[in-house]
N, C-alpha and C positions, 0 to 999 in steps of 0.2 A: 250247500243249503238249497240250491235251486239250479235248474238248467234253463238258461235263457236262449231261446231260438229267435233269430232275427233275420229278416231278408229285405232286399230291395233289388228289383230287376233280376230276380232269379240268380243271385250270386251264390246261394248255398243249396246245391242239389241234395246234400245230405239231409237237411231239414225237411225237404219235401218228401224224401223217402221214409224217414222215421215217422213223421207226423201223418203220412198218407195223404198229402195234399196233391191236387192235380197239378202236374208240371206246367200245363198250359195256361193256368189262371193268371189274370192280370196282377202285376206287382209293381205298379208305377209309383206307389207310395210305401213307406216303411211300415212293416208290421213286426210285432213282438209277441212272443208266447212264452210264458214262464211256467215251468213245471216244478213246483216246490218239492222238497224231500217229503214233506207232509202237507196234507190239505189239497184243495182243488187247484187246478191250473187257472191261469188268468191270461186274458188277451188284451192287447192294445193295438188298435187299427185306426187308420185315417177315415174320416167321415165319407170321403169320396169312394173308398173301397171298404165300406163298413162290413161287408159280408165275407171278407177274405178268409176268415178263420171260423166261419159258422159251422163247419163240419166237425169242429173240435169241441170237447167239453170245456166248461169253465166260464166264469163271468167275463163280460166285455166292457172295456173302457174305450172312449173315442177321443181323438184329437184332430185339430186342424192347424193351428198356428204353432210355430216353433217353440214359443214360450210355454204353450199348453202341453206340448209333447214332453218337455222337461218335467213339468209337474206330474203328469200322468205316469211317466216312466218311473219316477221316484216312488209313487204309490204302488205301482206294479211290483217293483223290486222289494218293497216293504212286505209283500206277501210271503217272502221267504223267511224262514225262522232265524236266519243269520246272514252274514255279509258275503260268504263265499259263493260266488256264482260261476257256474261252468258255462263256457261259450265255445263255439267252433274257433278256437284260438290256440296257437302254439307259440310258447315263448321263444323269441328270436326266430320264428318261422322254422323251428327245428323239424317239424313234420308238415311240409307245405301242403300235402294232400288234404289235411283237415283244417288248415288255417284260412277259414272263410270270412270271419268277422274282420271288417276293416279297422285300421288303427284308430280312426276317429270315433267309431262306435264304442270300442274298448275304452277309450279315454272318457267318453260320455258316461259309461256305466261306472267307471272308477270314480269320476267326479261326484257321483251320487252316493259315495260311501261304500262301494262294494269292492271286494277283492276278486278279480277275474282269474279263474283257473281254467286249464284246458279240459275240454270234454272228450279228449282222445280215448280214454278207457271206456267211457259211456258209449261212444260211437262203436267201438269194437264189440261191445255187448249187444247193442240194440240195432246196429246196421249191418254188421259183418257176420252175424251168426246165421248158420244154415238151418233150414227145416229138412225133415226127411224127404220131402218132395224135391228139394234142391239137390240133395245128394243123389237121389235116383236119376234125376235129369243129367247131372254131371257124369254119372257112369255111362248113361246111354250115349251122350255126346262123345265120351271117350272111346267107345267102341267104333264109332264112325271115323274119328280122327286117327286112331291107331290103324284101322284098315286102310285109310287113305295114304298114310305114310308108307305102309308096306307096299301098297300098289304103286306109289310114286317111285320107289327104288326099282321096282320091276319095270316101270315105264322107261326109266333111264337106261336100264340094261338092254331093253328091246330096241331103243333108239340107237344105242352104240352098236349093237349087233347088226342093225340095218345100215350102219355107216351114215346115219342121218342124225347127228347129235341134236338134242333138244336144248333150247336156251332156258336160262333161269326163269324168264318171264313166261315162256310157254308152259313150263312145268307148274309154275305158280297158278296160272289160269286153269290148267287141267285139274289141279288139286282143288281149287276153289269150286269148280263145277261138280266134282265128286262129292264135296261136302254139302253143297246145296241139294244135290240129289238125295243125300243121306238125311236131309231135314235140318241142317244147321244154318245159322245166320252167318253169312259172309257179306259184310257191309260194303266192301269196295276198297278203293285205293287207300292204303295205309292200314287196312284191317284184314287183308288177305295174308296167306302164309308167307313167312320169310323163306325164300329159296336163295341160297348164296353159295358160291363156290370159291375156294382158294382165298385170295385176298379179300373178296367181298365177305366171306365168312368171318373175317377179322373185324368187321363193322357190326356191332351187336344189333343195330336197328336198320340194317341195309334193306332196301326195298327195290326189287328189280323193276325196270321200266320197259315199256314196249319197245323203245329204241335204245340200243346200247347195252342191253344186258348180256352177260357172258354165256358162251356155249358150255354145256356140261360135257366134257370130253374125257377120254381115258386119262388117268392120272390126276383127276380132279377130286379134291375133298369137297363133299356136298353137305351143307347144313340145312336142316328143315325145322323151322320153328312154327308150330301150328296151334291155333286156339280157336274155340268156337263154343256156341251154346245152341240148344234146340230152338228152332224157329216157331213151332206151333204150340209150345208150352207157354202158359201165362208167364209174363216177365218175372213176376215175384216168385215163381216156382222153378226157375231155371238157374243153373250155375255153370260158369265157364269151365272148360277143360283146356289145359295149356301145357304143351310138352315140346321138347326139342331133341332131335336125333341127328347123328352125323353118319355119313357113309363115305366110302372111297371107291372110285371107279377103277377097277383093276385094268392095267395094261396087259397086253398079250404076254404071257409067260410069268406074270405076277400071281402070287397066291395070297398076298397080305399087303396092307398099307405100308408105306415107308416107316422106318423105325421112329423118326422124329414125330410123326403124327401119332403113332401108337403110344409113344411115351407121354405126350401131352394129354391124350385122351385118358390114359390110366391115372394120371394125376387128378384130372377133373372128376373122373368116376370115383376115385377114393375120397376126394373132398366131399362129393355128394353123399356118399355112404356114411362118412363121419358125421355129417349134419343130420341125416336120418337117425343114426344111432343115438345121437345126443337127444333128439326130440323124443324118441321112444323111451329112453331111460328116464328122462325127467317126467314125462306124462304118466308112465306106469307107476312111478314112485310117488306121484302126487306132489312133485316139487315145482314151485312156480318157475316159469321159463319165460324169458323176455326175448324179443326179436333180435336185439343186438348180440346176445350170447351165441346164437346159432351162427350168425355171420362171422363172429370171431373164430369159432371152431372150424368152420369150412375154410375160411381165408387162411387160417394157420397151416392147413395141409398144403395149400398151394404155395404159401410163403416158404415152407420148409423145403419144398422142391426147387426153390430158387426162381419161381415164376410169379411171385406176388405182384410185381409191377405191371404184369399183363392181365391181371384180373381187375377190370376197371368199372365194375358196377356192383350193386348190392347182391347178396346171395339169393334173395327171393322176395316175392311180393304177395300180399293178401289176395285171395281169389274168392269170387262170389258172383253177385249179380252183374258186376263188371269184371273184366279180365284183370284190371288193377283195382282191387276193392279197397275198402276203408279200414280194414283191421290191421293188425300188427304186421309190419314187413320184417324180413330177416336182414337187418341193416345196421352195421356200425361203420359204414364207409361213406355213402352219400348223405346219410343222416345217422343220428344216434337214437335208435328206436327203442324206447324203454317200455313200450306197451307189452303186456303179458299176452302169451298165446293161450287163448281161452277155448273151453269146450265148444263144440259145434262150429268151429271155424276151419278154414282151409287156407293153404298157401303153397307157393312153388318153392322148390329148392333147385337152383339153376346156376351153379358155378360155371365160369367160362375162362378160357385163356386165349388171348388174342395176340398172336405172335408178331414180333417186329418184322420189318420189311425184308430182311434176309431170309425169313421163313414166312412167306405171305399166306397164312391160313389162320383160321380160328376154330376153336372147339368149345361147344357148350353142351351140357347134358341137363335136361330139365324133367323133373317129376312133380307130381302133386301129392300133398299130404292132407288128410282130413283128420281132425282131432275129435274123438268122441268123448264119452265119459270115462276117462282113464285109459283110453285106447288110442292107437294111431294106425291109420290105414294109408298105405301108399297106393293110391288109386291108379297109377300109371305103371306100365312095365319099366323095369330098371335096365337100361342098356348096359351090357357088360363089356362090349368091345365095339370098335368101329364096324359098321355093316359093310360087308364086302359085296360090292355091286358088280 
C-alpha cells in the first residue's frame, strides 16, 4: 500500500539513488518519505534539518521530540490506503544487500499497525533497470576490457619469451593503466583486476600485493577477472562490464594445458552455457524466471561432474551502476534469491571450480547478460577453451 523510505546517517544508499537525493547532504536526524500506491507522497523530517527532502514532491510534517515523532509517523503511515508497507527490509536478512532498515525502525513501524514487507522487487524495478545510455556505455567499456585482457595474455607471453617472468602484481598494474588510458574507472586497491595464478586462482577474491605476489611462469594457469565502467560518462548513464578469463602458460614442447585443467574448464564452460540457455528459453517464452532457478541449473551441471563441493559462491550477481548492483542475483547458495529477472536488467553468469590442495588451481568463466523486452544479449565473448599463452 506504500513504500516507506527512511534514513539516518546515510545508512541507505539505495534510497538516495532512487529518490535522487544528494549523497553528501547532512543526515544527522531521521527522515521518512512515504510513496503511497495512490495519492501524493508525504515527508516527515526533523525541524533541525527541515529542508532535507525539499527537492521531493509531497506535503511535509515536522518533528523534534521522540513522542512527537511517534505521532507524526503514525499520521504519515495513515496516508497509505492499507497497512502493507514496503521497506528496505529482508525477512531473516535473506537478501543482505537490500536489508537497510534497522530492526528497531521495523519494530517502530509494526507497532503503529503496519505489516512490513520487503521492497526487494521494487528495488529491482526502480534501481537496477538500465537505460539505453547505460547499455551503450557498458558495451564501450567492454571493448576496452576485452582488448586489455587480450593484450595482457600477450604481455605474459612476451615476458616469458624474454625469460623475465612478470609477477601477478606487475601484470595487474599494467592492466589497470591500460584501462585508465582507455577511459575507464580503476579506483585502486581492491578495485583493480584480479590477476591470479595456480593456487591463488583457487581464491575467488584473491588480490595480488606489491610484496609477495607470485611470478607468472611457464606451466602456470592464469585467471584474470576484470571489471570497470567509463570514467567520463555521467555516473547515472554508465554501467559496469565484468568478465573473467583463464589462460595457461605453455611450457617448451607443450601444445595444450594439462588434462586436469582442461577438464575442469570444460565443466565450468558447460555450466555457464546451461545457465545462458535457461535464461534465453525463459525470457523468449515470456516465462517468469527467478534468480535462484538459474543458480540451481548451473550448479547442477557442476554437481553432476562430481565437483559441486568446489563451487563455493553464487552463480552470478546483478550488474549496473555498481559492479554488484541491487537487482536479482543468480543465487540459491549464499542466499535464496526469489526476485524475478526483469526486462532492462543485467547480471553476470560466472561459475567457478576451485580445486583442493592436491590440484592447486581454480577456474572461473564469467560473461554478462542483458535482458531486453523478450530478448537476451550476451554482451561478452564466451570463452570456449583455456587460452594457450
